[in-house]
N, C-alpha and C positions, 0 to 999 in steps of 0.2 A: 649400144642399141638405142638408148634414149638418155636424155639428161634429166636430172632431178633439180628443179628450180631451188634457188637458195632459200626461199621462204617456205619450202615444204616442211622442214623441221630444223631446229637449231643445231642438232647433232645426232648422230647415230654412233653409239660407242659400245664396245664389247668388253666383257670380262668373263672368261671361261674357266671352269674348273671341273674336275671329275668328282662325281659324288661318291664318297667312300661307303663301303658296304655296311658299316655300323650305323649309318643314317638311313638305311633302306630296309624295310620289312617286306619280305617276299613270300608269297604262296606259289610254289614252283609247279603247281598243277598236278593232275593225275596222269598216269601213264596212258590211260584209255580215253583221255579227253584233250581238247584244245580249243582255240578260238574263244578266248575269254573277252568278249566284245560288248555284251549287252549289260548295262549297269542300271541299277535303281538304288538310290540313296534314301534310307529311312532313318532320319535323325531322331524321330520320336522314340523308336525302338532301339536306336543305337546299332543298326545293322546296315551292311552293304550287301545287296543282292546282285549276283553276277550270273548271267546266262552264258553257257558255253556249249560245246558239242556234247549232247546226250546228258548234260547235267545242269542243275541250278544250285548255286552255292549261297550260303548266308554267312557273312563274315562279321566279326566284331570290329566296329569302327576304330576302337583305340589301338588294336593290334590284330591284324588280319591273320597272323600265323598262329595265334593262341587258341582261338575258340571259333570253330566253323562247323556248319552243318551242310549236308548235301542231299539232294534227291536225284534219282535217275529217271530220265524220260527217253527210253530206248525203243526204237522201232526197227524192224528188219524187213527186207524184201529180197528174196534170193535172186531176183532177176536183175538187181542193181549191184554195182561195185561196193566194196567195203566202205569207201568214203561217202558215196551217195546214200548208203543205207542209214547214215547218221542223222540225228535230229539236232539241227543247229538252232539254238534259241534266238529268235529275232525280236520278240515282243515280251516285255517284262514291265507291267503297269499295275499300279494299285487299283484294286476293284472296290473294296470297302475297307472297313477298319480291321477285318480279320483275314481277308483273302487278297491274293494277287492274281492277275490274269496273265497267263503265259502262252505264247505261241511259238511254234518252230516249224522247220521245213519238213519234218516227219518223213524222211526218205522219199522226197519228191511227192509227198501227200500231206500238205500243211495241216497241222492239228493244233488245237488250243485246249487248255485245261485250267482249272482253278487250283491255286496253291494256298493252303492254310498256313498262316504265319502267327496266329494268335492276336489277342487284343492288346496285351501288355507285354513289356519286355521280359518279365519273369515267367511268362507262360511257356517259353521254350518249345513252341510248336513249329514244326516245319515238315509238312507232309502234303502229298499230292492227292486231290480228290479223284475218285475213280472215273467220273464222267468225262469223256473226251468229246470235243466238238470239232466240226469241220473248220479248218483254218483258211479256207480260200478267201481271198480278199483281205486277209489280215497279216499273213506271212507269205513271203515268196516261196516258190518251189525250189529254186536254185539258191544254195547258200552264198554264192558269189554275188548275188544281186542285193543292192541296198534297199532298205525299207525305213520308213519314218512313221512313228505312231504316237498317239496321245489318247488316254482314256479319261473322259470327262463326263460326269453325271451318268455313269454306267453305259456310255456310248463310246465306241472306239473309232477314232479317226486315223486312217492309215493311208500312206502312199506306197503302193507295192505292185508287184506283177501278179496278175490274176490267172495265168495259164501256165501249163507245163513247159511250153517253148519259150516263155519269157518275152512274148510279143504284145500282150494285152496289159498295158500299164494303166492304172487308174487310181483315183483318190476316192476312198470308200468311207462311208459311215455305217458301222454295223453295231450289233448288240442293241440294248435299250428297247424301248417300247415301240419305236417307229420302224417302218419298213426300211430295209437297207437301201441306200442310194449311192450313186457313183457318178463319175464323169462320163461324158458322151464317149461311146466306144468307137475306136478306129477313126478318129477325127484329129488330124495333125494340128488343127487350129487350137484344140484344147490341150492335148499332150502329144509331144513328138519325141518318142523314145527317151523318156525322162529317167533320171537317177535321183532319187529322193534323199534329202539330207537331214531335215529336221522339221518338226511341227510344233506350234506354240499357240496358246490361247492368250489373246490380248484384248482387254476390255475396250469398248469404243466410247462408252458413256457410263453414267451412273445407272442406266437401265440395263439389266442383264440380257434383255432381248436383243440388244445391239452388239453383244459380244461376237467377235469374229475369230475364226481359226486361220492362222497364217502358216502356210507350208512353203518351205524353201527347197528348190531343186534345180538341177541343170538338165537341159535338153538340147536336142539339135535345133539350130536356128531355122526358122521358117524361111522360105524362098524370098529373097529380096530384103531380108531383115539383117541389119548390120549389128554385129556384136550382141546378139540376142540369146546367148546360150543360158544365161543365169536368169531364173524366174522366181517370182514370188506370187503365190496364190492366196486369195482370201475367199472364205466361204462362211456365212453366218451359221451359228449353231442351230437356229430354228428353221433352216431350209428343209422342207418336206417333199420337194419335187413339184413338178407341174401337174395340172389336172388333165388336159388333153394332149399337151406336148411336153416333152422332157419328163415323162412319167418315171418316177423313181430315179431321176437324174437331178443333178444340181441345177437350180435355176438362177442362183446368185453367184455362180463361179466367175471370177475375174482374175487375170494374171497380168503381171507387169515385169519388165526387164529390170535387172539389178546390175548396175555398172560399177566396175572397179578398174580404173585406168589411170595412167600417168600422162598428163597432157604433154605433147611433144611439139616440135617445130612444125610450122605450116599447118597447124590445126590437126595433125595426125597423132592420135592417142595410141599408147601401148596398152592393150587390154589384157587383163588377167581374167580369163574366161572359163575357168574350171572351179566351181564352188566346192569347197571341201568341208566346211563346218560353219556353224552359226551359234553364237552365244548371246543370250539376252541379259544385259545388266540392268537389274531393277533400280528404279529411282524412287523418290518420295511419292511420285504420282504413278500408280500402277498402270495407268493408261498410256504412259510414255516412257517405256524402257529404251535404253541405248542398245543398239544392235551391233555386235562385233561379228564380222564375217571374214573367213580365211579363204583366199583364192590362190590358185596356181595358173599356169598358162599351158595351153596345148600347142604352143608354137614349137616348130622344129628348129628355129633359129637360135633361141636362147631359152634358158631354164630360169624360172623365177617364181617367187611367192610374194604375196602382199596381204595386208590386213586393212580392211576398210571399215569405216564407222558410219552408221546411219541413224537418223532420228525419225520418230514416228510422224512428225509433222510433214516431212518431205514425202514419206510413203503415202500418207492419206491424201496429200495433194494430188499425187499422180493418179490415184483411183477415183478422183472426182472427174477425170476426163482430160482430153478427149479420148474416145475409143479409136482403136486401130481399124482401118477399113481398106480393102483392096479396091483400087479404082484406076482409071486411065487406060490408055492403049497397051501399056506394058504390065498392067495389073499389079502396080506397085502399092506398097503400104503407105497410106496417107491418113491424116487425122480426119475423122468423120465429121462432116459439116452439116449434115441433115438434122431433122428433128429427132430428139431423143424422147422416147415414150416415158410417161409417168406411171408409177414411181420409177426413178432412174434405175436401170438394170444393175444388179449387184447390191441393192439396198436391202437391209434386213426388214422383213415384215414385222412392224411393231407399232405401238401407239406414237412413237417419235416421228415416223414417216408414213403419212397417208392413212393410218388407221387400219391397214390390212392385217388380219389376224394370222394368216398363213400364206405360204407361197402358192398354195392351190387356189387362192382367191385372186391372184395377180391376173391382169388382163392378158389376153392372148398375144397382143402386140409386144408386150414386155418380154414374154417368154420367147417369142420368135426373134426379137432383137438380141436377147442374151445368148441364144443358141448360135447366132452367126457373128457375134462380136464379143468373144471371150477375152480379148487382149486389149490392154491400154496402149496408146501410141507413145506417150512420153516415158522415158526410163526414170528409175530412181537413182539419183546420184549420191555419192557419199558426202559426208560433212567436209566442207572446203574443197569438194570436187576432186579429191585425190586421196590415195592411201595414206595411212598414218605410218605404215611400215612397208618397206620394199626391200627384198633381198634377191639379188641376181648374182649369177656367176659363182654359186656355191654348190657343194655336192649334196645338198639336201633340199627337200621341199616341205612346206608347212602341211600338216594334216589335220590338226585339232587345236581348239582354243578354249580355255576357261579363264575367267577374269574374276579377281577378288578385289573388292573395295576396301582399302586399308586406311585406318585412322593414324595419322602421324602428328608430330609436334606442330607442324606448320600447315595442316590441312589434310584433306582426303585425297588419296591417289588410287588410280586403277592399276593393278598389277596383273599383267597378262602372262599366262603360262601357255606356250605354244609348242605343241608336239610336232615332231618331224618324222619323215619316213626313214631316218637313220637311227631311230631309237633314242633321240635326245629330246630334252625339254628346254626351251628357251624361256628365260624369265625376263620380262620387259616391263619397265615402269613408265607409265604415261604421265608426263609432267606438263600440265597446262600453263601457258604463259599469259594468263589473263582471260583467255577464252578458248573454245574448242578449235578456233581458227588459227591458233598459234601454239603448237604442241612441241614438246621435246621428248623424244623417245630414247630412253637409256636402257640398253640391253645389259642387264646386270650379270648374268651368268648362264652357262650352258651345262645342264645336268644330264648325265647318262646313267639311267637306272641299271643297265646291264648290256653287255656287248651283244647278246643274242636277242634282245627284246626290241620289237618294232611296235611302237605305241599306236594305238588306234583310238581308244576312248579313255577319258579321265574326267574326274569330277573333284571340285574343291569342297572342303568342309570348313567354312570360315571359323566356326566355334572352336574346333580342334586345330586349325591351321595345318591340315593334312591334305595331301594330294594323292588320289587313288588312280592307278594306271592299269589298263588292261592290255594284253598282248596275245599273241598266238600261243604262248607257252605258260602263261600264268598271270597273277595279279600282284602288283607292288604298291607299296605305301611309302610316302616320303614327306617330311616336314616342308612347309612352305618357306621356312626361314633356316638359314645356316650362318649365323652371324660370326662364328669363329673363323670363317674362311677369309674375313676381311683384315686379318693381321692383328697385331697386338698394340697398335698405337691409335690414339684418338683421331689423328688426321686421316689415317686409312679408313677408319670406320665412318667418318664424316664424308669423305670423298666417295664412298660406296653408294651413297644416296639410296639406300634400301629402306623403305618405310617400315619393314619388320624389325629393324635393328637400330640401336642407339648406343653411344658411349656412356657407360654408367659410372665412370671415374676409375674403373679398374680394367675393364675389358669391353669389347664390342658384344653386346648381349641383346636378347629379345626385348623389343619395345612394348610396354603395356600402357595404353592411353590413360588408364585410371591411376596409375602409380605416380605419386608426387615425390620425385627425387630431384634435389637441387643440382646434383652433379650430372644429370642426364643431358646429353648433347646430341642434337640431330638437326640436319639442315637438308631436306630433300630438294627443295626448290632450287637452291643455289649451290649446295655442296661446298660451302666455303669454310675450310678449317681455320682460317685466320681469325674469324669471329667466334669460333666454337671451341678451339683448343689453344690453351696457353702453354702447355708443356709439349711442344712439337718436336724439337730436335735435340734429343739426348742420345748420342751414339758414341759408344766407345770405339777404340781403334783395335782391330784384330790384326795379328801378325801372321803372314803366310810366307812360306819359304818356297823358292823355286830353284832349279838347277840351270846353270848356264847352258845355252844351246838346246835346251828342252823346251816344252811348251807348258803353259799353265792356264787354268780357267778360273776367272773370278765370277762367282755366281751372284746375280742380282736380277730379280724379277719382280716388278711392282705388282701389287694385288689387283690393280685396275689396269686393264688394257687401254683405257682412255688416256692414261698418262704417257707422256713422252719421256724417254730415258736419255740422260746425258752422262758421259764419263769425263772426269777431270783428273789430271795428274799433277802432283806436286813433289819436287825433289825434297829430300830430307833436310837439306841445307838452304832451302829457298822458300820464301813465303808466297811466291807467285804461283798461281794455278793456271794450267793451260788445258783446253779441251782436247780430248783424244779423237782425232779424225780417223775415218776408215782408211786403211792402207793395207799393203800386202801382209804386214806382220800382225795387225790388229783387226779382229773380226768381231763386230758387235752383233749379238743375237738377242732374241726376246728373253733368253734366260741369263745372259751375262756377257762378259768380255773374254774372248779367247786371244791370248798372246801366243803366236805360233812358234817364235824362236826368241828365247830370252837372252838378253845380254846384261852385263853389269850395269849399264846405264839405265836399265828399266827399274832398278831399285828405287823405291819412293812410296809416296802415299797416293792411293787411288780412291776417288770418291764417285759413287753411283748416286745420281740425283734424279728424281721424278718430278715432272712439271705437269700440273693439271689445274685448270681454272685459274691460271696465273699464280698458283701456289707452288713453291719449290720445296721439296722434302728430300733430305739426305737418307737414302735407304741403306747405304753401305759405306763404311770408311775402313780401309784395310791398308796395312803397311806390307809391302812386298820386299823381301830380302832375297836377292839373287846370289846363290852360292856358286863359285867357280868350280870346275870339274875336279881340279887337283885337290882342293880343300875337302870336297865330298869324299874322294877316295881315302884321304887321310882319316876322316872321321869314321868311315866304314871300318877300316882296319883297326883303328883305335877301339872301336866298340866291340869288335870281335875279341881283341886281346883282353879287354876289360871283362867280358863275359867268361872267357876261358880261365882267367886267373883269379876271379873273385871267389870268396868263400861261398860254398853251396849252402843254401838255406832250405827250409821246408817249402814244398811246392805250393802250399796254400797261400803263402805270402812271399813271393819271389822278390829278391833284392833288385831294385831298379835305380840306377844313377839318374840324375836330372837329364844328362845328355841322352841316355838310353831311352827314357820315356818321351822326351821331346822329339827325337829323330824317328822313332817308330810311328809316331802320329803323323809326322810330315811326309814319311815315305809314301803314304797312301795317296797323297795329292800330286806326286811326281808322274809326269807322262813323257814317254819317249826318251828315257835316259840315254845319253849319247854313246855310252859304251855297251849298251845292251840292245838286242834286236827287237825286244818287245817289253811291254809292261809285265806280261806274264813271267818272263824270265827273271825280271827284277824281283817280283814278289816271291818267286820260287827260291831265289837266292836268300832272301830274308827268312823265309819259312824254314829252309834247311838249317840255317844257322840257329834258329830258335829251337828246332827239334833236337839238334846236337846238344845245345845247352841243357834242354830238359832231360835228355838221356843221361848226361853227366850227373845232373842232380839226382836222378832216380837211382843210378848206380851207386852213388855215394851214400844215399839213404839206406839202400839195401845192405851195403857193407857195414854201415854203422849199426843197423838193426841186428845183423849177424853177430857183431862184436858184443852187443848187449846180451843177446841170447846165450853166447858162450860164457860170459862172465856170470850170468845168473845160474847156468848149469853147474859151473865149477863151485859156486858158493853153496848150492844145494848138496853137492857130493862131499864137501869138506866136513871132517868130523867135528862135532860140537863139543865144546868143553863143558864139563859138569861142575 
């Protein structure tokens, strides 16, 4: 569908593994609840708050399965179905030091309440206040509709649906001491059937009066607008609405398009036009976070996902102008070329700009212009004008993203955890090659918390290095690092290029930046084991037996799928090695080498080698001995005769000859024995012989025990001499 230029990224590599159950802590949910989708992390109290259907939960951050509390928010209406009668929690925000503010759908009658959680962790308070408030403009009526909310200074900013039918979408500010305000109603220039994703407060300057609320959403593109489905809205905190026009409406509302596309031939871009999630990565400057955004495509031609990266300088530049304006005979969108009133519409009223104390003091021409020009003409492009990750032609799509900044031996790295609609989490390390314009994306692993889990929301806790995941059926917790999956060699640990892990001289273990260990080896930027590991290739030779005319499988799977695997063969009497090429008898797979039909000439030494970053590593060295059919039959009969004629011993320590022990181990690796119709028949033959042998031992023991009992009885009855 499109080509990815060579300079987009140096490589995209994969290493997948299934997350084992002992690394996953799970709360399987209540029988009468579901939709564990609304999260609030309280690191100070060490709690994770989760809103679900009819319930709010408080979990222990260290182990969500050990200590949790719950409150029920149940509403009923006999005129609605059982599902609609439920109260799906959509808003879960900190209100003050002792209370949370919660809102839910309330059986299609949105409601809000205050939840007391205590001031200190040891208070162990978790109860709902009796006062219930109207939740209109705070939570949607329909649980299927998305909402985004943020509570700041006792004021709730929310993007949601404001009516029963789900047609009146608006951006609201409620609560607090000011009158509620919202976007202009039923005006597609402001909002056109939006779906809200997230909302954030980002400082503009050192003056708090300049702080702005940024809201990300997707909407239907306006007529004549190209690729304009993804939008970014800004509204200042101190907007109080207009005096004569836009009363109780935003007067500083501005929106801009957010573009995530892959440049193609002839200037035609491939657009990812469905925004799924946004994550703000904080920097040393709180005014300039890095914005990660996840996109999918609405195209019917191909299925794909992408991650784009944005900086605040580019965003602020777009909001400086020009404004979008309809003009010309075709009423097309063009940049506004006329005079822009002062203060520039969208500016926060403050001492920084013009000295206006409130939006109610703004001149009428400013309000009128703002009402008719809510959109900017230029779009916001990502860093380097292209995505940092593109995935197409796969059976999943990205849904969620969180990013953790990790300190490694050779610098800091952003590690992305990307949720998919298939219930997996992709772990991606972003490796800059000098600047943000030259990135290498290394996809470390794919983790599946559970086959039935579809991820929706998750949050990282850097201090504990834990990932918390919500789904329709429960909540899960997993560590951000699993260093043991990278194998047991220094080279494998180094090639993994995982900032969480390092070789400590004995194993691949968790990396601690403050720990001073001379044996610690880690190279994230280059992943070069030649400079990090001196004890690289110490491999003993394993002996494997095969049967002539049968097939055998030599297992060899590198820990990293970035590695290329090569197989070499060496005759026992020859020092020369030759590469095994794919042919009818040899099938190379990701898990190893399958030899379909063995012959005597296949006996020899087989080497499995992995090549990555110019480094060659021997993963397996095995000697294959092919036994001809006649010799196997002789050995089988000889083993039977040995078992039948050998002295019977105690069952707890059966006698095993060296041949007996060796061949029973090798029988398990034989496939398609030429004289048997299936492996099952072969195994059944072996088991029958073993059972017969055990029955003979048991019979002999019983007879011997009867003999002891008879002799003991005779001794007891014999007359004793005095």
